[in-house]
N, C-alpha and C positions, 0 to 999 in steps of 0.2 A: 574782475575787472581786468582787462588785459595789461600786459607789462611789456617793456620795450623789448626789441629783438636784441640779442647779444652783440650784434653787429653795430647797431647804434650805441649801446653802451661802450664798446670798444673805441668808437669814433670820439665820444665825449672824452674818455680817457686820454686820447691823444692830443686833446685841447686842454689838458692839465686839470680834469675832472669838471670843466665848465659846461654848464648846459647852454648853448647859444640860443639868446632870445632878444628880439629888438625893444629897446627901453629908451624912455627919454624924449626929449625934443625931437623935431624932424631933422635937425642938423645932427644930432647924435645917433638917431637911427640910421640915417644916411652913411655915416661915418662906419658906424658897426656893418651895416650890411655891405658896405664897399670894401672892407676889411676881410670879411667872411669869404665874400666872393673871389677876391685875390688870393686867398689862402686855398680855396677849393680849385680855382682855375689852375694852379701851379701844380696840382696833383692829378690832374686830367691827362689821359694820353693824347698825344698829337694827332690832329686830324690828316688823313692823307692828303697830300697837296694835289692840285689839278684835278680835283673832281668835283669842285663847287666854284661857280663865280658868285663872289659876294660884292654887292654895290651899295653904297650908301647914297641918300638923296633925301630931299625935303620937299613937302607940297604944304603950302600955306602956313609955314612956321613949323610944321610937324615932320620930324625926323623920322625915316625909315631905313631898313636894310633888306635888301632882298638876296635870297639865297637860291640859286638856280644850279641843279645838278648838270653838269657838263656831259656831252655826248648825247644828249636829248633834244636836240635842234629839231630834228625832224616829226618829233611828236609832242604835241602842246600838252602840258603836264596839269594835274590838278594844283590849285592854289589854296595853301593855308594862310590865313592873316592872323598873326600872332601878337597877342597882348601879354606883357610881361608882369610877373607879380611885383608886390610893394605896397599894398594898401592904398594905391592912388597917391603916395607920399614918396617912396623910394624906388629905386630900380631906373634901368636904362636900356638902351639897344645892347650894350656890353653883357648885362648882368645874366642873360640867359642865350648869350650866343652859342655855347657849345651845344645846348638842347636844340636849338633851331638848326644848326648844322647836322645833328643826328638825324632829326626828323626829315630835312629834306633830302638827305643822302639815301637813309634806310627806306624811305616810304616813296621816294622818287617823286616828288612834289616840289614847287616852288613855295617857299615859304616869303612872307612879307611881314617882317618885324615891325610893329610901330610903337615910335617913341612918343607916346602921348604926354601931353603936358601935365605936370604934376601938382598937387596942392602942398603947401598952402598958397603958393604963388599964383596958382591958377585954380579957382573953383569950379563947383560943379555948375552947369553941365559939360565944361571944357572937355574932361577926359572923354565923356561919350561921344561929342561932336568930333573929337580928332579921331576916335575910333571908328565912327560911321564914314568920315571923310576918306581915310585912308582905306577902308573896304571898298568904297565907291572907286576909288582911284586905280586900285589893283584891278578890279573889274573893267574898267575903262582902258586899261593899259596892259591887259592880259597878253595881247601878242608881243608888246614890246619885251615883257620880262620873261617869256617862254611858256606861258601858262594858257589855260582855258578858262574862259569865263562862264562856260557852262558846268564848270566842276569846280566850285569854291565853297570852303568852309571856313569857319572861324575857330581858332584855337587859343586858349589862354590858361594861366596859372594864378590861383588865388584871386585877388583883385582882377587880374587880366582874364581869369576864368567868367567872372562876372560881367567883364566888359564883352566877351565872346558870346555870352547869353544874351546881353542887352542888344549887342548889334543884330542878332539873329531875330530877335522879336522885332526891332525896327524895319527890317526887309520883310518878314513875312506878313506884317501888318500893313505894308504899302507906305511907310512913314520916311523912306528914303527916295532918292532918285533913280532907283533900280526897280526892276520888277519883282514881284513877290516870290517868284521861283529862283532869284537869283542867289540862293544859298543851298548847300546840299547837306549841312549838317554842322554841328558842333562838336568840339573836344573840350571838355571842361575839367580842369585839373585841380583838385581841392577847391574848388570855386566858392566864391563870396556870392551867396543866393538870397542874403537878407542883410539889412543894416543891423548891427549888433543891438541897436536900441529898440528894434521892433521885429521881434519873433511873433507872427500872428497867433493869435489864442489858439486856432485849429490845429496849429502845428506842434504846441508847446509839449505834448505829450510825448511825441516823437523826438523833439529837438531838446536833447539833454546835455549836449557836448560842451555848452557854454559853462555848465556846472561840474560835469565829469572832468574836464580839460581846463578848468579856469584859469589855473596858475602852474608853474613849475613844469611848463610844457616847452619843448623847443620851437624857435623861430618866431611865433607869434602866440600871444595869450590874450586872455579878454582884456587885460589892461591896456595893451599895446594896439588890439584892434580899435577899442574905443578911442585911444589917443590918435590913432590914424584917420578915424572917421570924422572926429570931432574937428579936423583940420580940412576937411574937403567942402564942407557947404552942401553935402548930399542929404536931402530931405530923406528921412527914414521910411516914408510912404510914397516915394517915388517910383512909380511903376517902369518908368524909363531905365531906371537903374536896377531895378529888382522885378524881372518878368514873373517871378513866382507870386507876386502880388496881383497880377492880372490874369484870372481864370480863364479868361475867352481866348487868351493866346496859346494855352497849352495844348490843346487838341490838335490845332495845326503847326506845333513846333516840329522843325525838321530832326532827322535822326540826331541823337545825343548821346556821347559817350562821357559817361561821368567816372572820374577817380576819386575815391576817398582813402583817407588815412585813419587809424583807430585812435591814435594818439594826439588827435588835432582838435583845437578849439573849433575849428570850422567844418569837421567831420559829418555834423547832422545838416548843415546847408546842402551840402552834397546828398546825402541820404534822402531828405525830404524832397529835393528837386527831383532825384531818380524816382522816388516812388509816386510823386504827384504826376510826372510826365507819363510813367507807364499807366497809372490809373486813368488819364486822360485818353489813352490809346496812342500817344506818340511812339514812335519806334526808339527804344531806350537801351542802352548796355552799360554795365558797370564793372569796374574792379576795384577791389577794395583790400588795402594792406593793413591788416589788424593791429600789428606790433609796431608800426612805423608812424613818426610824426609828420607833420605838415611839410610838404614838398621835401620828402627826405632825399629824392633823387638829385639833389644838388650837390650831393656827396659822390664823387665817381667812383671811390673804392668800395663801396658797399656791394655786396653781391644781391641785394635787392634792387638796386639801380639798374643792374642788367635785365632782370626780370621785367621791372617797370616799362623800361625801353621796349623791350620785345611785345609787351602787351599793348602800350599806347600806341605803337607802329599798327598793331592789329586793329586797335579802334579807330586810327585815322583811315585804313583801308576799307574798314567796315563802314565808314561814312561816305567815302568818295566813290565806292562801288555801289551804293544804293542806286534804285532806279527811280526813285520818287523825286 
């Protein structure tokens, strides 16, 4: 069985030997998530000024933030619609602001970050409706935000990775107000692909990370995932939230780049996703970080974070440069 990278263990030492994991009620998780985020944001290097135009707005009660590289006005850039992590319960436009800036600058794309409404205040299908609505908004307002509606993709982390997949399915099946070719691909980072209470029997032999990484793992473990999902009102059998339950959509899925981490309870969500899409003939690419935990790149000082950013930018470029 794998062990943690030395760099991660040193990070935990810097926290006083504490392994950060979200626990408790939604209020407690939000406080923990916010505290960790503030600490890590203070450690991040400053971003160059005057290289991005960053604007906040709201559509139908849903907040968004756009990141547009400056100096690109003469060219309509690809657009990535980003959905943040947090188990549909925590997270905000600010929680992965640095990541969005990095992707926009280094991939030369417009990023639209979506502040979808959270549970338990807003139950399913609110998260997904918000996610689709902002994708449609970005498509219809591409010119205004400096992008091209002919080169759009979804990108998301953890629960947001699940939304990125779910929005893609909605588009390709004609279940939005857009044409079925209105998406070029998906970048799914440590994605939620299944409800933790419903791993289909046909995948259970491959899906063992809920057992191997059940507890004593960073950020989220089985207990915290169950706590989050039980607050959402999401049906474990809902194909709209979990495209992996809909075999018919897999063969027509757009290019999908999947990132997984070895020391992650959600590791095999991503692994089974990648294997299933590949077997169905969908163009698929993956990067795996065997000795790292869930969403380790939130720690800017890790050498693996620099490697991840380089590789995920490669994944974005692979998606947007496709001809399908």
